[in-house]
C-alpha positions in Angstrom: -0.5 0.2 0.3 2.7 2.8 1.0 4.4 1.4 -2.4 0.8 2.6 -4.4 0.5 5.5 -2.7 4.5 6.9 -3.1 3.8 5.9 -6.7 0.6 8.3 -7.0 2.1 10.8 -5.6 5.4 10.7 -7.3 2.9 10.4 -10.4 1.0 13.3 -9.4 3.7 15.9 -8.8 5.1 14.6 -12.3 2.3 15.7 -14.4 0.9 18.0 -11.8 4.3 20.6 -12.7 3.4 23.9 -15.1 5.1 26.8 -16.1 4.8 29.9 -13.3 3.9 32.8 -14.6 7.0 34.9 -13.8 8.2 31.5 -16.9 5.7 32.3 -19.7 6.3 35.8 -18.9 9.8 35.7 -19.8 9.6 33.2 -22.1 6.8 35.5 -24.1 8.6 37.7 -26.0 6.5 38.5 -29.3 3.5 38.8 -27.2 3.5 42.7 -28.0 4.8 41.9 -31.5 1.4 42.9 -33.3 2.0 41.8 -37.3 2.1 38.2 -35.7 -0.8 35.6 -35.2 -1.7 33.8 -32.7 0.0 30.4 -33.8 2.7 33.1 -34.3 3.1 33.7 -31.1 2.0 30.2 -29.2 4.9 29.2 -31.5 7.3 31.7 -30.2 6.6 31.5 -26.6 6.8 27.2 -27.2 10.4 27.4 -28.1 11.5 30.3 -25.5 10.2 27.6 -22.3 12.4 24.8 -24.0 15.4 27.3 -24.8 15.1 28.7 -21.0 14.0 26.3 -19.5 15.2 22.7 -21.3 15.3 20.1 -18.8 11.6 21.8 -16.9 10.1 21.4 -20.8 10.6 18.5 -21.4 8.9 17.4 -18.2 6.0 18.7 -19.4 6.1 19.3 -22.7 7.0 15.6 -24.4 5.6 13.5 -21.7 2.7 12.5 -24.4 5.1 12.1 -27.4 6.1 9.0 -29.3 8.9 7.8 -25.9 10.3 5.2 -28.3 11.2 7.2 -31.2 15.3 7.2 -31.3 15.2 11.2 -31.7 12.7 11.6 -28.8 14.8 9.4 -26.2 18.1 12.3 -27.4 15.8 14.5 -27.2 15.3 14.1 -23.4 19.4 13.1 -23.6 19.8 17.1 -24.6 17.3 19.1 -23.3 18.1 17.1 -19.8 22.3 18.3 -20.3 21.6 21.7 -21.6 22.8 24.4 -20.6 19.5 27.2 -20.7 19.7 29.7 -23.5 18.6 33.5 -23.7 14.9 34.0 -25.4 15.0 34.9 -28.9 13.3 38.8 -29.8 11.5 39.4 -32.7 13.0 40.5 -36.1 11.7 41.8 -38.3 13.3 42.2 -41.5 13.4 37.8 -40.3 10.2 38.0 -40.4 9.4 39.6 -43.9 12.1 37.1 -44.9 9.7 34.0 -42.9 6.4 36.0 -44.4 7.3 35.5 -47.9 8.3 31.5 -47.6 6.2 30.8 -46.2 3.8 32.0 -49.2 5.4 31.2 -51.4 5.3 27.6 -50.0 1.8 27.6 -49.0 1.1 28.5 -53.1 3.7 26.2 -53.4 2.4 22.9 -51.6 6.7 21.9 -51.2 8.4 21.5 -48.6 12.3 22.4 -48.2 14.6 24.9 -48.1 14.5 26.3 -52.1 13.0 29.9 -52.8 12.4 30.4 -55.7 11.3 34.3 -55.5 11.9 35.2 -52.1 15.3 36.6 -50.6 16.7 35.2 -47.6 17.3 37.3 -44.3 18.6 34.6 -42.2 21.5 32.2 -40.9 19.1 29.7 -39.7 15.7 28.4 -41.1 13.7 26.1 -39.8 10.5 24.7 -41.8 7.4 22.7 -40.5 4.6 21.2 -41.9 1.2 19.3 -41.0 1.3 21.5 -37.5 -1.4 23.8 -36.6 -0.6 24.6 -33.2 2.6 27.0 -31.8 2.8 23.9 -29.3 2.8 20.5 -32.3 5.2 22.9 -34.5 7.9 23.4 -31.6 7.9 19.5 -31.0 7.7 18.4 -34.0 11.3 20.6 -34.7 13.2 19.6 -31.4 12.0 16.0 -32.6 13.2 16.2 -36.1 12.4 12.3 -36.9 13.9 11.7 -40.0 16.1 14.1 -40.5 19.3 11.9 -39.2 22.2 15.9 -38.9 19.3 16.7 -36.3 19.2 20.6 -37.6 16.2 21.5 -36.8 16.6 21.5 -33.2 20.4 22.4 -33.1 18.9 25.4 -34.8 15.9 25.9 -32.2 18.7 25.0 -28.9 21.5 27.4 -30.8 22.9 30.3 -28.4 24.6 31.5 -31.4 21.1 32.4 -32.4 19.6 36.1 -30.6 16.1 36.5 -33.0 14.0 35.3 -35.6 11.1 36.2 -37.8 8.4 33.9 -38.1 5.3 33.1 -40.1 2.7 30.6 -40.1 0.4 30.0 -43.2 -1.8 27.6 -45.0 0.3 24.5 -47.4 -1.4 24.0 -49.9 -0.3 20.3 -49.9 0.3 19.5 -46.1 -2.2 21.7 -44.5 -0.2 24.1 -42.6 3.5 25.1 -42.6 5.8 27.5 -40.9 8.4 28.8 -41.8 11.3 30.6 -39.2 14.2 32.0 -39.7 16.9 33.2 -37.4 19.5 35.2 -37.2 
């Protein structure tokens, strides 16, 4: 009985963990940027939470993910060992770059990073397809399933970037796309 009670208290404490108001406020660097959609802002909130509080992000946001994936397991290790990095801020030129490319891909239905008519203004770029919420966009980029280099994860969690432009759009083939251009 004591063992069962201990297990219940332990699992309740793990699953009951949530973000504090202070953590959310610190990560919400895009709240007052009026050109961003609600999904853009949610995406940036979750990205900043992962960057600023990596181990806590793993405990709170990755509980319901496929734990059999090798990339999931490596993500948990990465987040638990990671030194927190600063929140990203908004960059207007990177936003314009991301917006143009998200629109271009929205119309063409293509995926990848090959731009046809959009100028690029970034040092790192991540593109997500098929996800309709900011939380799911960031989980997809961090797990980076099928990407051997884990390039999206590395860009998202890198201390080498200080700002980002983001654009969420519909996508002809996958329903939705989101482009994040990092500087």
